[in-house]
N, C-alpha and C positions, 0 to 999 in steps of 0.2 A: 504494500500500500504506500502511495506517495506520502511524504512527510506532512504536507499541507492537508491532505485528505485525512490522515490520522489525527492531526491536531483538531481539525474541524469536527471529526467524529467525537473526539474526547470532549470538546467544548459542548457539543450537543448533549452528551451523556451527563456532563456536569450541570448544565443548565436545567435539564429535565429533572435530574435528581434533586437539585436545589429547590425547584418550584414545588415538587411533590412533597419534599420533606417538611416544608413549612417552618423550618428553623433557620434563622439567619444570624444568630448571635456571633458566630465565628467568621462570618463573611466580612471582609474589610475592603473598602473601596478607597483607593488612593489616587491622587494626581501626581504624576511624575513630570518634572520639568527639567529639560536638558538646557544647560547654560549655553550661550552663544560661543561659537568657536570658528576659527578662520579656515576650516577645511574646504568648504564649498560655498557658493553663493547662498544656498538655502539654509546653511548651518549658522550663518552669522546672526540670524534672528532667534536661534534656539528652536526647541521642539517640545511638544506636549504629548503625553500618553496617559491612559488610565490603567491602573493595576487592580486586579481582583484576586484576593487571596483568601483561602480558607484552610486553616491548618488541620481541621478535623477531616475534611474531604481530600486533603493532600492535593490541593489545586492552587496554582499560583501562575497567573497569566498576565500579559501586558497587551492592551489593545491600542492600536496606533492608526490614526487617520491620515498619516502623512506619507503614505507609500505611493509611488508612481512607477510606471514602466516606460523607460526611455526607448524601449524596443517597439512601442506602438507606432503604427504607420503615421508618417508625417508628424512626429511628436513635436518638433521645434515649431513647425508652422501652426499646428493646433494650439500650442502654448501662446504664440504671438496673438492668435485670434481670441484667446481666452476660452478655449474649448477643451482644455485638458481635463481628463478624468483621473482623479486620485481614488484610492480605495482603502477600506478598512482592513488592516492586517493584524495579526496576532502572533504571539510567540510565548513559550514558557519563560518565566521570569529569569531562570538561570541562563537561558540563551540570550535574553535581552541584555543581561549584565555582561556576558561574554562579549557580545557585540559592542557594547559601550566601552569596554576595556580596550578592545581592538581599535576602536575609532577615536580614542582619546577624549571621552565624554565625562562631564561632571553632571550628576543627577541629584536633584532634590526631591523629597517625597513629602506630601501633605496628606495625612489620613483624614478623610472627609467624614463629616457628621451626617451620614445618610441614615435615617431611621429604619429600623427593621420593617416597619409597615410599608416602606417604599422599595425595599430591596427586591421583592418578588417582581414588581412591575419593572424595575430597572433590568433585572435579569432577562425577563421576557422581551423587553425592548432590544437589548443587546443580542439576544438570540435571533430575533427577526432581522436585525441589521447584519448579522454574520452569514445569513443565507447568501449563496453565490449570486443570486439575482439582485441583491440589495447592497453589496459591499462597495460598489462604485458610486461616486458622486462627482458632480461638476465642481471642480476646484475654483475657489475665488480667494485671492491672496488676503483680502481684508475682511470679507464678510462670511466666508465659508471655508475654513481651513482646518488644519490639525489641532488648533487651539480653540477655535470657536465651537467646534463640535463637542468636546468635553465640557466647555463652559455651558452650553445649552443643556447638556445632560444633567449637570449639577443643578442648574436652575429648575429643571423639570422635576427632579426627584428629591429635592431637599424638603419636601412636604409643606413648608411655609412659603413666605415671600422672601427671596434673596434681596438683601439690602447692601449695596456696595458703599464704600466710604465716599465722602464728597471729593469732587475733583479739586486738587490743590491750585491749579492754574489752567487757564484756557490753553489749548494746544491743537495743532492741525495734524492731519495724517502725514504731511511732509516732515514736520518737525519730529514726529514719532519715529519715522524711518531714519532720519538723520542721527538720532541717538544711537543707532546701530551701525550706520554706514560712515560715521565720522572718521574712522580709522582706515577706510577704504575709499580714497577720494575719487578714483576712477569709476568705481561702482556708483558712488553717490552722484557723480557727474552724469553717468548714463541714466540713472533713475530720474534725476531732475530734468533730463532731456525729454523723457517719454511721458511723465505724468504732468497733467495740465493744472489749470487753476482750481479744479475741484478738490485737489489735494490740499488746498490752502483754506478750506472751510474748517471752522472749529468743530471739534469732535466731542460728543457726549461721552462721559466716562466709560460707560459700558462698551463703547466701540473702540476704546483703547485696548481692550482685552483680546484683540486678535494676535497680540504678541505674547509669547509664552511667559516671559518674566513679569510682564504687566499683570497677567492673570494670576500668577503665583503670589505676587505682592498684594494684589487686591483681595484675594481670598483670605489671606492672613488677617485682614482688617475688616472682613465682611461678617454680617450676621444674618440669621434667618429669623424673620418675624412671623408670629403665629396669630391666629384670629383672636385669641384671648389676651393679646397684648404682650405676651412674653416673647423673649428672643434668646437665641443661643448662637455661639460661634459656629461657622460652617466647617472650620478646620479644628480637628481634635488635637493634632500634633504636627509639627514640622521638623524635618531633619535633613541633613546631608546624607543621602543614601549611599552614594558611590562617587568616587573621583579617580579617574584613571591617572596613573603616574605620568602619562603623556599629555595630560590635559593642558591646553594653552588658551588663555583668554584672548581677547582682541589684541592683535599685534600692531604696534605703531612702527611703520616703515619710515625711516628718516631720509630715505633717498630723495634727492631733489626731484626725480621724475615721478615720485609718488605724490607730490604736491601738484595738483592739476593746474593751479593758477601759475605757479612758477614755471612748469613745463610749457604751458600755453604762452606765457610771456616770452620764454626763450624762442619758441617757434615763431611768435609774432615779430620779434626782432629780426630773425632770419629772413622772413618774408618782406619786412620793411627794407632790409638791405638789398634784397633781390629787386624790389620795386624801384628803389633809387637808382641802382645800377642799370636796370632795364630802361628807365626813363632817360638817364644821362648818356648811356652808351648804346642805346637802341638794341640791347639784347632782348631776346624774347622769352627765354626760360620756359619753354613750352611744357616740359614734363613736370617740374615742380608746381607750376600754376594749374596745370590740368589735374594733377593728383589732388591738390587742395579742393577743387570743385567736385572731383569725383567722390572723395570721402564725404563731403558735405551733401552730395546728392544721395549717396547710400544712406547716410543718417537721416536725411529728409524722407526717404522712402519708408524707413522704419517708423518715424514719428507720424507720418501721414497715415500709414496702415493702422497704427494703434488708435489714432485720433478718430478716424472715420469708420473703421470696420471691426475693431476689437471689442470684446465684451468685458475686458478688464476694467475695474473701477478706477476712476480718477485720471484716465488718460485722454478724456475728451476736453475740448475748449483749451487747447494747448497753444499758448502764445509763442512758443518756440518755432512754430511754423512760419513766422515772419522771416526768420533768418536761417532756418534749417528745413529745406523742402526739395522735392525731386527736380525742380526747374534748374537747379545748379548743374545738372547734366548738360544744359545748353552751354553754360560757361566752359565746362570741361571739353565739349566737342569743339568749341570755338578755338581753343588753344591747340587742338590737334590738327586743324586744317589751316593751310596757309592763306586761303582766300577768306576775306572777311565778308560777312553778310549783315545787312541792316538789323535783322532779328537779334543777332549776337550783340551788336552795339547798343541797341535799345534795352536788351536784357541787362547789360552791365549798368546802364544809366538808371534803370528802375531799381536794380539791386542796391546800387550805391545810395539812392534816396531812401529806400526802405530801411537799410541798415543804419543810416544816419539817424532816421527818426526813432528807430528802436533803441539806439544807444542814448540819444538825447532824452527819450521818454522813459528811461529805465525805471526810475522810482515811481512812476505813475502807472505802470502796467499792472493790472490786477492779478498778478501771479508772482510768487516768490521765485526769483531767478538766481541761479547759481553764479556767483561773481566770476567763476572760472570760465564762463561763456565769453566774457569780454575779450580776452586776447584772441580767441578763435574767430569771433565776429570781426575783430579788427583786421585779421588776415584777409577775410573775404572782402571787407570794406575797402581796404587799401588796394587790393589787386583789381577789384571791379573799377575803382576810380581811375587807376592807371590805364586799364584796358579801354575804358570809354574814351579817355583823352587820346590814347594812341590810335584807336580806330577812327576817331573823328579827324585826327591830323592826317591820317592816310587818305581819308575820303577827300579832304580839302586839297591834298597834293595831286 
C-alpha cells in the first residue's frame, strides 16, 4: 500500500474511532508555527500547521494546508494568473519533526483551548476535508492560505466568540509584507512592482493574520467570549517545540548589490555616462540601450498581466504601469534597427513626458512607491530624452 494511502486509511480509522468513542479528554489540538527562514521565497513569511495528538489512541499527526505540486501542468503560468491549487497534506508528527530538522526549521507550539463538546465536530470537519475530492483549494496569498485556514478552524470550533486584541496601529498589506521582505531588497522591489494601490489600504486586525507569526502572537493575546459573559484564553500553553541546529533567521546581506537603491544608482550613473558620450561623440550604444528597454518591456508584461488578468489580490490599479509597460519593446526595437521611424521618435517623446510627470508627481501618486524605482526610471528617462533629441536632429538633417 502507498504511504499516503496508508496514512489516509489510518486517519480515517482514527477519526471514526474518535467520533464513536465519545471521549475527547486526551485529544489535544495545537497550532504549530514555523518561524521565517531564508530558504525559499515562500519560507521567509513562515508557515502554519495544526497538530492533533492523543496519547491514549497513540495518534499524533500534523495537518498542513501549504502543500503544492510544482509538477502541475503550467504551474508558473497558473500561479501568475492566481489559479494555483494548494492542498491539505498530513504526516505523522515524528516525520514532521524529521523534516523540520532536515530543512533547518524553528517551530513553536500553542495548545488550543478547544472544548470537548466541539472536538467531535472538529474531527468530522477534518475528516471531510481529508477526502481526496476535498483536499485541494484555490490558493490566495492573503485571504486563503496555510495560515488563514487554521485561523478559520479555530474561530469555528472555539465554541464562543473569538475576540482578538485591539490593533496597536493602522497598517497596510504592503507594510505587513515589508516587515518580512526588508532583508531581501530585490524581492521587496519585485513585490512592490507587481502589487498596486490596493495594497496600501488599511487592514483590519483580523486580516493581518494571514501571516503565521501574526496569528501566533494574536492568539496568545486573544480570548473566547461566551453568551453568559464569561471569557477564557484560547491558548492553554505556548512553547518552543523544536529548533533545528541549522536554523537561521532572516539574513542581512551587506553586499552593495543587495541594496537595490545603491545598485540602481550605480546602473543609472553608467547609463548617464553612456548618454553623455552618445550625445557628444555621436555613438549609438545600441545593445546597452536596447537591453534596458527590453528588460523594462519584460517587466511591463508581467505587471500588465497581473494588473488586468490575475486573480491575485492587490495587484490591480497599479500605478507602476506608467513607467513599466510592454510598449518599451518599441524602444528596444528602435535601437536594433538603423532606420528611424516616426513611431519610435514619438514613443520616446511620450515616454520622456510620462516619466517626467511620474517623477515630479511622486509624492502625490496614491500608491506607496519603492524609492529604488527612481534610478531605474531615471535610466529610461535619460535614454528616451537622448533618443528623441537624436532622432529629431537626424530628421532635420
